[in-house]
C-alpha positions as CSV (number, residue, x, y, z in Angstrom):
1,M,0.0,0.0,0.0
2,E,2.9,2.4,0.7
3,S,4.1,2.1,-2.9
4,K,0.8,3.7,-4.1
5,A,1.3,6.8,-2.0
6,P,3.4,8.8,-4.6
7,S,0.5,8.6,-7.1
8,L,-1.7,10.4,-4.6
9,Q,0.7,13.2,-4.1
10,N,2.0,13.7,-7.6
11,P,-0.5,12.6,-10.2
12,N,0.1,13.7,-13.8
13,T,-2.9,15.2,-15.4
14,D,-3.5,15.7,-19.1
15,A,-4.2,19.4,-18.4
16,T,-0.7,19.8,-16.8
17,K,1.0,18.1,-19.7
18,T,-0.9,20.2,-22.2
19,T,0.1,23.4,-20.4
20,K,3.8,22.4,-20.3
21,E,3.9,21.3,-23.9
22,R,2.1,24.3,-25.4
23,D,4.3,26.7,-27.4
24,F,4.7,29.9,-25.3
25,L,4.1,32.3,-28.2
26,N,0.9,30.5,-29.3
27,H,-0.3,30.6,-25.7
28,L,0.6,34.3,-25.5
29,E,-1.3,35.0,-28.7
30,V,-4.5,33.3,-27.3
31,Y,-4.1,35.2,-24.0
32,L,-3.7,38.6,-25.7
33,A,-6.7,37.9,-27.9
34,K,-8.9,37.9,-24.8
35,R,-10.3,41.2,-23.5
36,D,-9.4,40.3,-19.9
37,G,-5.9,39.4,-20.9
38,V,-5.0,42.8,-22.3
39,D,-7.0,44.5,-19.5
40,K,-5.0,42.8,-16.8
41,L,-1.7,43.6,-18.4
42,L,-2.7,47.2,-18.5
43,K,-3.7,46.9,-14.8
44,I,-0.2,45.6,-14.0
45,C,1.3,48.6,-15.8
46,R,-1.0,51.0,-14.0
47,Y,-0.4,49.8,-10.5
48,T,3.3,49.3,-11.0
49,S,3.4,52.9,-12.0
50,K,1.3,53.9,-9.0
51,I,3.8,52.0,-6.7
52,V,6.7,53.9,-8.1
53,L,4.9,57.2,-7.8
54,A,3.7,56.5,-4.2
55,S,7.1,55.2,-3.0
56,S,8.8,58.5,-3.9
57,V,11.5,56.6,-5.8
58,L,11.3,59.4,-8.4
59,P,11.5,63.0,-7.2
60,E,8.5,65.0,-8.3
61,T,10.8,67.5,-10.0
62,L,11.9,65.0,-12.5
63,P,10.2,65.0,-15.9
64,L,10.0,61.2,-15.7
65,H,7.8,61.6,-12.7
66,R,5.3,63.7,-14.6
67,R,5.4,61.4,-17.6
68,L,4.8,58.4,-15.4
69,K,1.8,60.1,-13.7
70,S,0.4,61.0,-17.1
71,F,0.9,57.4,-18.3
72,E,-0.8,56.0,-15.2
73,S,-3.8,58.2,-15.7
74,S,-4.1,57.4,-19.4
75,V,-3.9,53.7,-18.7
76,G,-6.7,54.0,-16.2
77,V,-9.0,55.6,-18.8
78,S,-8.0,53.0,-21.4
79,R,-8.9,50.2,-19.1
80,K,-12.5,51.6,-18.8
81,A,-12.8,51.3,-22.6
82,F,-12.0,47.6,-22.3
83,R,-15.1,47.2,-20.0
84,L,-17.5,48.3,-22.7
85,G,-20.4,45.9,-22.6
86,K,-18.8,43.8,-19.9
87,F,-21.9,44.1,-17.7
88,V,-23.7,41.7,-20.1
89,Q,-21.6,38.8,-18.8
90,D,-22.9,39.5,-15.2
91,L,-26.5,39.6,-16.5
92,N,-26.0,36.2,-18.1
93,A,-24.2,34.8,-15.0
94,L,-27.1,36.0,-12.8
95,R,-29.7,34.6,-15.2
96,N,-28.0,31.2,-15.5
97,A,-26.9,30.9,-11.8
98,S,-27.9,27.7,-10.1
99,V,-28.6,28.2,-6.4
100,D,-29.5,25.8,-3.6
101,S,-30.9,28.2,-1.0
102,D,-32.4,31.7,-0.5
103,Q,-29.1,32.8,1.2
104,E,-27.1,31.7,-1.9
105,L,-29.6,33.5,-4.1
106,F,-29.2,36.7,-2.1
107,L,-25.4,36.5,-2.3
108,T,-25.5,35.7,-6.0
109,V,-27.6,38.8,-6.6
110,L,-25.2,40.9,-4.6
111,A,-22.1,39.5,-6.4
112,Y,-23.3,39.6,-10.0
113,G,-25.8,42.4,-9.6
114,G,-23.2,44.6,-7.9
115,E,-20.5,43.8,-10.4
116,G,-22.8,44.3,-13.3
117,L,-24.0,47.7,-12.1
118,Y,-20.3,48.7,-11.5
119,Y,-19.4,47.8,-15.1
120,F,-22.5,49.6,-16.5
121,V,-21.8,52.8,-14.6
122,E,-18.1,52.6,-15.5
123,Q,-19.1,52.9,-19.2
124,I,-20.8,56.3,-18.4
125,V,-17.7,57.4,-16.4
126,W,-15.5,56.5,-19.3
127,L,-17.7,58.6,-21.7
128,A,-17.4,61.5,-19.3
129,K,-13.7,61.2,-19.0
130,A,-13.4,60.8,-22.8
131,G,-15.3,64.1,-23.2
132,L,-18.3,62.8,-25.0
133,I,-20.8,63.7,-22.3
134,D,-20.8,66.4,-19.6
135,S,-18.5,65.5,-16.8
136,K,-20.4,67.4,-14.1
137,H,-21.9,64.2,-12.7
138,S,-18.6,62.2,-12.8
139,S,-18.1,62.5,-9.0
140,S,-21.5,61.1,-8.2
141,L,-21.2,58.4,-10.8
142,Q,-17.8,57.3,-9.5
143,K,-19.3,57.1,-6.0
144,I,-22.2,54.8,-7.3
145,S,-19.6,52.8,-9.2
146,A,-17.5,52.3,-6.0
147,W,-20.5,51.3,-3.9
148,A,-21.7,48.8,-6.5
149,E,-18.2,47.3,-6.9
150,F,-17.8,47.0,-3.1
151,I,-21.1,45.3,-2.7
152,G,-20.3,42.9,-5.6
153,Y,-17.0,41.9,-4.0
154,F,-18.7,41.3,-0.7
155,G,-21.2,38.9,-2.3
156,S,-18.4,37.3,-4.3
157,I,-16.2,36.6,-1.3
158,A,-19.2,35.1,0.6
159,L,-20.0,32.8,-2.3
160,K,-16.4,31.7,-2.7
161,I,-16.1,30.9,1.0
162,G,-19.2,28.7,0.5
163,D,-17.5,27.1,-2.5
164,L,-14.4,26.3,-0.3
165,K,-16.7,24.4,2.1
166,K,-18.1,22.4,-0.7
167,I,-14.7,21.6,-2.0
168,A,-13.6,20.5,1.4
169,E,-16.6,18.2,1.7
170,E,-15.9,16.7,-1.7
171,E,-12.2,16.1,-0.7
172,A,-13.4,14.3,2.4
173,R,-15.6,12.0,0.3
174,V,-12.8,11.2,-2.1
175,K,-10.3,10.5,0.7
176,S,-12.9,8.2,2.3
177,R,-13.1,6.3,-1.0
178,I,-9.3,6.1,-1.1
179,E,-9.1,4.7,2.5
180,I,-11.7,2.0,1.5
181,A,-9.7,1.1,-1.6
182,M,-6.5,0.9,0.4
183,L,-8.2,-1.5,2.9
184,R,-9.4,-3.6,0.1
185,G,-6.1,-3.6,-1.7
186,D,-7.6,-1.9,-4.7
187,G,-6.1,0.8,-6.8
188,Y,-7.1,4.4,-6.4
189,N,-5.4,6.2,-9.3
190,K,-8.8,7.8,-10.3
191,E,-9.4,9.1,-6.8
192,A,-5.8,10.4,-6.6
193,L,-6.4,12.4,-9.7
194,E,-9.7,13.8,-8.3
195,I,-7.8,14.8,-5.1
196,R,-5.2,16.6,-7.2
197,K,-7.9,18.5,-9.2
198,L,-9.7,19.4,-6.0
199,E,-6.5,20.7,-4.4
200,L,-5.8,22.9,-7.4
201,K,-9.4,24.1,-7.4
202,R,-9.2,25.0,-3.8
203,L,-5.9,26.9,-4.3
204,M,-7.4,28.9,-7.2
205,K,-10.5,29.6,-5.1
206,K,-8.4,31.0,-2.3
207,L,-6.4,33.1,-4.7
208,S,-9.6,34.5,-6.1
209,I,-10.8,35.4,-2.6
210,V,-7.5,37.3,-2.0
211,Q,-8.0,39.1,-5.3
212,D,-11.5,40.1,-4.4
213,F,-10.4,41.3,-1.0
214,A,-7.6,43.4,-2.6
215,D,-10.1,44.9,-5.2
216,G,-12.7,45.4,-2.4
217,L,-10.1,47.3,-0.4
218,M,-9.6,49.7,-3.3
219,A,-13.3,50.1,-3.8
220,F,-13.8,50.9,-0.1
221,A,-11.0,53.5,-0.3
222,D,-12.9,55.1,-3.3
223,I,-16.1,55.2,-1.2
224,R,-14.1,57.0,1.6
225,D,-12.6,59.4,-1.0
226,G,-9.1,58.3,-0.1
227,K,-9.5,59.1,3.6
228,G,-8.4,56.8,6.5
229,L,-5.4,54.6,7.3
230,I,-6.3,52.0,4.7
231,S,-6.3,54.6,2.0
232,S,-2.5,54.9,1.8
233,P,-1.5,55.3,-1.8
234,L,1.3,52.7,-1.5
235,L,-1.0,50.2,0.2
236,L,-3.7,50.6,-2.4
237,A,-1.3,50.4,-5.3
238,S,0.2,47.2,-3.9
239,A,-3.3,45.8,-3.5
240,G,-4.0,46.7,-7.1
241,L,-0.8,45.0,-8.4
242,L,-1.5,41.9,-6.3
243,S,-5.0,41.6,-7.8
244,A,-3.7,42.1,-11.3
245,L,-1.0,39.4,-10.9
246,I,-3.5,36.9,-9.5
247,S,-6.0,37.7,-12.3
248,T,-3.3,37.4,-14.9
249,H,-2.3,34.0,-13.6
250,K,-5.9,32.7,-13.7
251,N,-6.5,34.0,-17.2
252,W,-3.2,32.5,-18.4
253,L,-4.2,29.1,-17.0
254,S,-7.7,29.3,-18.6
255,C,-6.3,30.0,-22.1
């Protein structure tokens, strides 16, 4: 029975092999063809710039400091353009959601409804920043956008915590099947593969929660108009970069 243990800890999946064997440039082409792929690369650029600006590495008197600040602002507006029509995916997710309880339904409405409203309002904010419509209501729209985003992340985190519990329950059931197979002297390669997939799913779910928490922190700072201890520019820029890196990793794996 001990000789079977390594297969439980290091099972080789077809998905892993495919990822390793795929040509990097082909993978990169597919990644960059996705709206979210380009958006997250822009997000990395923006928050890396914010970190440099907030850390005072560059003196404000240097021309490079002004250029970097202008670049960061332009990237921020450009990212809003990439969200054009993105609220539709939240409408479809809300419409097609499968829920098991009233509580899950409520959290689903918060998560997808909040995010959808955020993306919808962001379109109007973008049009105002681009100069197509009067910008006199930009401040109010950005406040609505921040509240919708924060509510969406609250619902999303709550749903994902519930998903983690379901994954843990599924892992317990599979491990129980493995123990029975070991007692009988049967093989359990299929179960070992299931465990590996569940472990990866659990890891990605935890990373997604960290990402939502980082983005939620920035949304809360927007609600507070940059006031309070958690509104430190360096802290928020670091949170934004962390979120961007996690999202980039998830999008890369999904390509």
